[in-house]
C-alpha positions as CSV (number, residue, x, y, z in Angstrom):
1,X,125.2,83.2,90.5
2,X,122.8,79.9,89.5
3,X,121.4,79.3,86.4
4,X,118.1,79.8,87.3
5,X,118.9,83.3,88.4
6,X,120.9,83.7,85.6
7,X,117.5,83.1,83.7
8,X,115.7,85.2,86.2
9,X,117.7,87.8,85.5
10,X,117.6,87.6,81.5
11,X,113.8,87.1,81.5
12,X,113.5,90.4,84.1
13,X,115.4,92.4,81.4
14,X,113.7,91.3,78.5
15,X,110.0,92.3,80.2
16,X,112.1,96.1,81.0
17,X,113.1,96.0,77.4
18,X,109.2,95.4,76.0
19,X,108.1,97.7,78.2
20,X,110.6,100.6,77.7
21,X,110.0,99.9,74.0
22,X,105.6,100.1,74.7
23,X,106.1,103.8,76.3
24,X,108.8,105.3,74.0
25,X,106.3,104.9,70.8
26,X,104.0,105.7,72.9
27,X,102.2,109.3,74.7
28,X,103.9,109.1,78.2
29,X,102.5,112.5,79.1
30,X,98.4,111.1,77.8
31,X,99.1,107.7,80.1
32,X,99.9,110.2,83.3
33,X,96.9,112.4,82.1
34,X,94.6,109.2,82.2
35,X,95.8,107.8,85.8
36,X,95.3,111.1,86.9
37,X,91.8,111.5,85.6
38,X,91.5,107.9,87.2
39,X,92.8,109.5,90.9
40,X,91.2,108.2,93.5
41,X,89.7,105.9,91.4
42,X,92.4,103.8,92.1
43,X,91.6,103.0,95.9
44,X,88.0,101.5,94.8
45,X,90.1,99.2,92.4
46,X,92.6,97.9,94.7
47,X,89.5,97.3,97.5
48,X,87.7,96.0,94.8
49,X,90.2,93.3,94.6
50,X,89.7,91.7,97.9
51,X,86.5,90.4,96.9
52,X,88.2,87.9,94.4
53,X,91.1,87.1,97.2
54,X,88.0,86.6,99.5
55,X,86.3,84.1,96.4
56,X,89.6,82.5,96.3
57,X,90.4,81.7,100.0
58,X,86.9,80.7,99.8
59,X,88.2,78.2,97.0
60,X,91.1,77.0,99.0
61,X,89.1,76.4,102.2
62,X,86.8,73.6,99.7
63,X,89.4,71.2,99.5
64,X,90.7,71.6,102.8
65,X,88.2,69.2,105.4
66,X,85.7,71.1,107.7
67,X,87.4,70.3,110.9
68,X,90.6,71.3,109.8
69,X,89.7,73.9,108.3
70,X,91.2,77.7,109.4
71,X,88.5,80.6,109.4
72,X,88.0,82.2,106.4
73,X,89.8,85.3,107.1
74,X,93.2,82.9,108.3
75,X,92.7,81.6,104.6
76,X,91.6,85.4,103.4
77,X,95.5,86.0,104.8
78,X,96.6,83.2,103.5
79,X,95.3,83.6,100.0
80,X,96.6,87.8,100.5
81,X,100.0,86.1,100.8
82,X,100.4,83.4,98.5
83,X,99.2,86.3,95.7
84,X,101.7,89.0,96.7
85,X,104.8,86.5,96.6
86,X,103.5,85.1,93.2
87,X,102.9,89.0,91.9
88,X,105.8,90.9,93.1
89,X,108.8,88.1,93.7
90,X,110.7,86.3,91.1
91,X,109.5,82.8,91.5
92,X,107.5,82.0,88.2
93,X,103.9,82.5,89.8
94,X,104.1,79.1,91.7
95,X,106.5,79.7,94.3
96,X,103.8,81.3,96.4
97,X,102.0,77.7,96.6
98,X,105.2,77.3,98.5
99,X,104.7,79.3,101.0
100,X,100.6,78.8,101.1
101,X,101.1,75.5,102.2
102,X,103.5,76.3,105.0
103,X,101.1,79.0,105.8
104,X,98.7,76.4,106.2
105,X,100.9,74.4,108.4
106,X,101.5,77.3,110.8
107,X,97.5,77.5,110.7
108,X,97.5,73.9,112.1
109,X,96.3,71.7,109.3
110,X,98.4,69.0,109.0
111,X,101.8,68.9,106.7
112,X,100.3,66.2,104.3
113,X,96.8,67.6,104.2
114,X,97.8,71.1,103.6
115,X,100.2,70.0,100.3
116,X,97.9,67.8,98.5
117,X,94.8,70.7,99.2
118,X,97.5,73.3,97.5
119,X,98.3,71.0,94.8
120,X,94.7,70.4,94.2
121,X,93.6,74.6,94.7
122,X,96.4,75.4,92.1
123,X,95.2,72.5,89.9
124,X,91.3,73.8,89.8
125,X,92.6,76.9,89.1
126,X,94.5,76.8,86.1
127,X,91.5,74.8,84.9
128,X,89.5,77.7,85.8
129,X,91.2,79.6,84.3
130,X,91.1,78.5,81.4
131,X,87.9,78.2,80.9
132,X,87.6,81.8,81.6
133,X,89.6,82.6,78.7
134,X,88.1,80.6,76.4
135,X,85.1,82.6,77.5
136,X,87.1,85.9,76.4
137,X,88.2,84.5,73.2
138,X,84.4,83.8,71.9
139,X,83.3,87.5,73.3
140,X,86.2,88.8,71.0
141,X,85.4,86.5,67.8
142,X,81.9,86.7,68.2
143,X,82.1,90.5,68.7
144,X,85.4,91.6,66.3
145,X,85.9,88.9,64.1
146,X,85.0,90.8,61.3
147,X,88.3,92.5,62.1
148,X,91.5,91.3,60.8
149,X,94.4,92.1,63.4
150,X,91.0,91.3,66.4
151,X,90.6,87.7,64.4
152,X,94.6,87.4,64.2
153,X,94.6,88.0,68.7
154,X,92.0,85.5,69.3
155,X,93.6,82.5,67.3
156,X,96.6,83.1,69.3
157,X,95.2,83.2,72.8
158,X,92.8,80.2,71.7
159,X,96.4,78.3,71.1
160,X,97.8,79.2,74.0
161,X,94.2,78.1,75.7
162,X,94.2,74.7,74.2
163,X,98.2,74.1,74.6
164,X,97.1,74.7,78.4
165,X,93.9,72.4,78.2
166,X,96.6,69.9,76.5
167,X,99.1,69.7,78.7
168,X,96.7,69.6,81.8
169,X,94.6,66.3,80.1
170,X,98.1,64.8,79.6
171,X,99.4,65.6,82.9
172,X,96.0,63.9,84.1
173,X,96.3,60.9,82.0
174,X,99.9,60.1,83.1
175,X,100.1,60.8,86.9
176,X,99.8,64.5,87.1
177,X,100.5,64.8,91.2
178,X,104.1,62.3,90.6
179,X,105.2,65.0,87.7
180,X,104.1,67.9,90.1
181,X,106.4,66.2,92.9
182,X,109.1,65.7,90.6
183,X,109.2,69.3,89.2
184,X,109.6,71.1,93.2
185,X,112.1,68.2,93.4
186,X,114.2,70.3,90.7
187,X,113.2,73.1,93.0
188,X,115.3,74.4,96.2
189,X,112.0,75.0,97.7
190,X,110.9,72.5,96.2
191,X,112.8,69.7,98.3
192,X,111.7,71.2,101.6
193,X,108.3,71.2,100.2
194,X,108.1,67.4,99.9
195,X,109.9,67.7,103.0
196,X,107.6,69.0,105.1
197,X,104.5,67.2,103.0
198,X,106.2,63.7,103.9
199,X,107.1,62.3,100.4
200,X,106.2,62.5,97.1
201,X,104.4,59.1,97.1
202,X,102.3,60.1,100.0
203,X,101.2,63.9,98.4
204,X,99.9,61.8,95.9
205,X,97.9,59.1,97.6
206,X,95.7,62.1,99.6
207,X,96.4,64.5,96.6
208,X,94.0,61.3,94.8
209,X,91.7,61.0,98.3
210,X,90.9,65.0,98.1
211,X,89.8,64.2,94.3
212,X,87.8,61.7,95.7
213,X,85.6,64.6,97.4
214,X,83.6,65.2,94.2
215,X,81.5,68.1,96.1
216,X,84.3,70.2,97.5
217,X,85.5,69.9,94.4
218,X,83.3,71.7,93.0
219,X,82.5,73.9,95.1
220,X,86.5,75.4,95.0
221,X,85.4,75.6,91.0
222,X,82.9,77.0,91.8
223,X,84.6,80.1,93.9
224,X,87.5,80.0,91.8
225,X,85.3,80.9,88.7
226,X,83.4,83.4,90.2
227,X,86.6,85.2,91.2
228,X,87.7,85.3,87.7
229,X,84.4,86.6,86.4
230,X,83.9,89.1,89.6
231,X,87.8,90.3,88.9
232,X,86.3,91.9,85.3
233,X,85.0,94.6,87.9
234,X,88.4,95.9,87.9
235,X,88.4,96.5,84.4
236,X,84.9,98.6,84.1
237,X,86.3,100.6,87.3
238,X,89.6,101.8,86.6
239,X,88.2,102.3,82.6
240,X,85.0,104.0,84.2
241,X,87.2,106.9,86.0
242,X,89.5,106.8,83.7
243,X,86.4,108.3,81.7
244,X,86.2,105.7,78.7
245,X,83.0,103.1,79.7
246,X,82.9,100.2,78.2
247,X,80.4,97.1,77.9
248,X,80.6,94.6,80.0
249,X,81.4,92.1,77.4
250,X,84.2,94.4,76.2
251,X,85.7,94.2,79.9
252,X,84.7,90.8,80.1
253,X,87.1,89.6,77.3
254,X,90.0,91.9,78.2
255,X,90.1,91.1,81.8
256,X,90.4,86.9,80.4
257,X,92.5,86.8,77.9
258,X,95.0,89.8,79.7
259,X,95.3,87.3,82.8
260,X,95.9,84.5,80.3
261,X,98.2,86.5,78.5
262,X,100.3,86.9,81.7
263,X,99.5,83.2,82.6
264,X,101.8,82.2,80.0
265,X,104.3,85.0,80.4
266,X,105.2,83.0,84.4
267,X,108.7,82.9,83.0
268,X,108.8,86.7,83.1
269,X,108.8,88.5,86.2
270,X,106.0,90.0,87.4
271,X,104.5,89.5,83.5
272,X,106.7,93.2,82.7
273,X,106.2,94.9,79.7
274,X,103.9,91.2,78.2
275,X,100.9,92.2,79.9
276,X,101.3,95.5,79.0
277,X,102.0,94.8,75.2
278,X,98.8,92.2,75.4
279,X,96.5,94.8,77.6
280,X,97.3,97.4,74.1
281,X,96.3,94.4,71.6
282,X,93.3,93.9,73.3
283,X,92.6,97.5,73.8
284,X,93.0,98.3,70.4
285,X,90.7,95.4,69.7
286,X,87.4,97.2,71.6
287,X,88.7,101.0,70.3
288,X,91.0,101.8,73.1
289,X,93.8,104.2,72.6
290,X,97.0,102.9,73.2
291,X,97.8,105.5,75.8
292,X,94.5,104.4,77.9
293,X,95.6,100.6,77.4
294,X,98.9,101.1,79.2
295,X,97.1,103.3,81.6
296,X,94.6,100.6,82.6
297,X,97.7,97.9,82.7
298,X,100.1,100.5,85.0
299,X,96.8,101.0,87.4
300,X,96.7,97.3,87.9
301,X,100.2,97.5,88.8
302,X,99.6,100.0,91.6
303,X,96.9,97.5,92.9
304,X,99.3,95.0,92.7
305,X,101.9,97.0,94.7
306,X,99.3,98.3,97.3
307,X,98.1,95.3,98.3
308,X,101.5,92.9,98.1
309,X,103.7,94.8,99.5
310,X,101.3,94.8,102.9
311,X,101.4,91.1,102.0
312,X,104.6,90.5,101.9
313,X,105.3,92.7,105.1
314,X,102.5,90.4,107.1
315,X,104.2,87.1,105.6
316,X,106.8,88.1,106.9
317,X,105.8,89.2,110.6
318,X,104.0,85.7,110.7
319,X,107.9,83.8,109.7
320,X,109.2,86.1,112.1
321,X,106.4,85.2,115.2
322,X,107.3,82.1,114.6
323,X,111.0,81.9,114.4
324,X,110.4,83.9,118.0
325,X,107.8,81.0,119.8
326,X,110.2,78.0,118.2
327,X,113.4,79.7,120.0
328,X,111.8,80.2,123.2
């Protein structure tokens, strides 16, 4: 077993341990009842998530020149598969970006343009999530700042966000694109990816070229930021069907900081246990019981499986079809 696989296994076991610990100290029956009350509402939450997927696909398309851009339906499929890989496979929430590049190439986007577009899209995704998380922290402090626990949680969240923004800024100053190139060289798929797009130097130059199209960058930022905001609807719907209606601001805070916690735990496959713990802390801050907060997290997990498993199958179908065509 390689060292990277060993670390993945250890973090996976840690995640399962955290999740098991959370459920041991809560009323499992009440969690099951909360999910049961949601019933077919879970299907509504699942279908609702297709809206953010479509917006993220539009954000990706915005940084691809019009003459090279696949149809929105094709981009939607690529984004769907990418999200499925990042959420369900132990790839540190970034492995899907390598596959996204490959799928864009299969969709006849020039390899160098595909790689640069993916790098830019990923970078803008980090930036927009940081903005979204800051909104969540501000809401938490303004709404529940007098609550000591909430203030501590907000301070932790703010620290994570500020660290992320600082790293983002520093990476820009020292040459973000070369840094990414050096990083992916350390990964097995990373070597293949750099070979696919033509090398680190060419990628760096093309990424810089993409960034010069400011209108396209602003459009991509707009689509991705709206996607994060629209995702709040999942929290509103899930809690509504469980019989716990909350305000839009409360739902926004839970979604923003819940996503931030999940991203911060990228080394844990699927953020198992970490996401659940985050929801318990955030839910408690707005008056939800730990059982309801855990049920909310599990409904999110069901949504990930319901959309992710078909996404993985679709990925294999695309790859299988390409393999078959090359063998002919």
